[in-house]
C-alpha positions in Angstrom: 183.8 -104.4 84.3 180.9 -103.3 81.7 180.7 -105.5 78.6 182.7 -103.4 76.3 185.6 -103.4 78.4 185.2 -107.1 78.9 184.8 -107.6 75.3 188.2 -105.6 74.5 189.8 -107.5 77.4 189.2 -110.9 75.6 189.9 -109.8 72.3 193.4 -108.9 73.8 194.1 -111.8 75.6 192.8 -114.2 72.8 195.2 -112.7 70.2 198.1 -113.8 72.8 197.3 -117.3 73.2 199.6 -120.1 71.5 198.5 -123.5 72.9 195.5 -125.5 73.8 196.2 -125.3 77.0 196.2 -121.2 77.1 193.0 -121.3 75.1 191.0 -123.5 77.4 192.5 -121.3 80.6 191.2 -118.0 78.4 187.8 -119.7 77.9 187.7 -120.6 81.5 188.6 -117.3 82.7 185.9 -115.5 80.7 183.2 -118.3 80.7 183.7 -120.6 83.7 181.9 -120.7 86.9 183.6 -117.7 88.5 184.5 -116.3 85.3 184.3 -112.5 84.2 181.4 -113.0 82.1 179.7 -115.2 84.6 180.3 -112.7 87.4 178.8 -109.8 85.0 175.7 -112.0 84.5 175.2 -112.4 88.1 174.7 -108.7 88.7 172.0 -108.3 85.8 169.3 -108.8 88.3 170.7 -105.6 89.9 169.3 -103.6 87.0 166.4 -102.2 86.1 163.5 -104.3 84.7 164.0 -102.1 81.5 167.8 -102.8 81.2 167.6 -106.3 81.8 166.6 -107.6 78.4 169.4 -105.3 76.4 172.1 -106.4 78.8 171.0 -109.9 79.0 170.9 -110.3 75.2 174.5 -108.2 74.7 176.1 -110.5 77.6 174.8 -113.6 75.5 176.2 -112.3 72.2 179.7 -111.8 73.8 179.5 -115.2 75.2 178.7 -116.8 71.8 181.5 -114.8 70.4 184.0 -116.2 73.1 182.8 -119.6 72.7 183.2 -119.3 68.8 186.5 -117.7 68.9 187.5 -120.3 71.5 186.6 -122.9 69.4 188.2 -121.3 66.2 191.5 -120.9 68.2 191.6 -124.5 68.8 191.0 -125.5 65.5 194.0 -123.4 64.5 196.3 -124.5 67.3 195.3 -128.3 66.2 195.7 -127.6 62.5 199.1 -125.9 62.9 200.1 -128.9 65.6 199.1 -131.3 62.6 201.3 -129.4 60.0 204.2 -129.4 62.2 204.1 -133.0 62.9 203.6 -134.0 59.1 206.8 -131.7 58.4 208.7 -133.8 60.7 208.1 -136.8 59.0 
């Protein structure tokens, strides 16, 4: 899987998550030790020396995007949960 496909897949999956647990599982699937992005990063060594810096930078940008998106999703879920609790009181 290339970086673009991985980014598209993350975007699709992140649009489907609804709970904190699902968000954490999503993050783990992409950034965990055996995650999609981690697997892709291990193969950077197979690239030519000319391609490595660019692909590495793009992979790091995707990693940052995934982290930021997951953090934003977690904040949204927590905020919605607080609003529901306040509405119940």
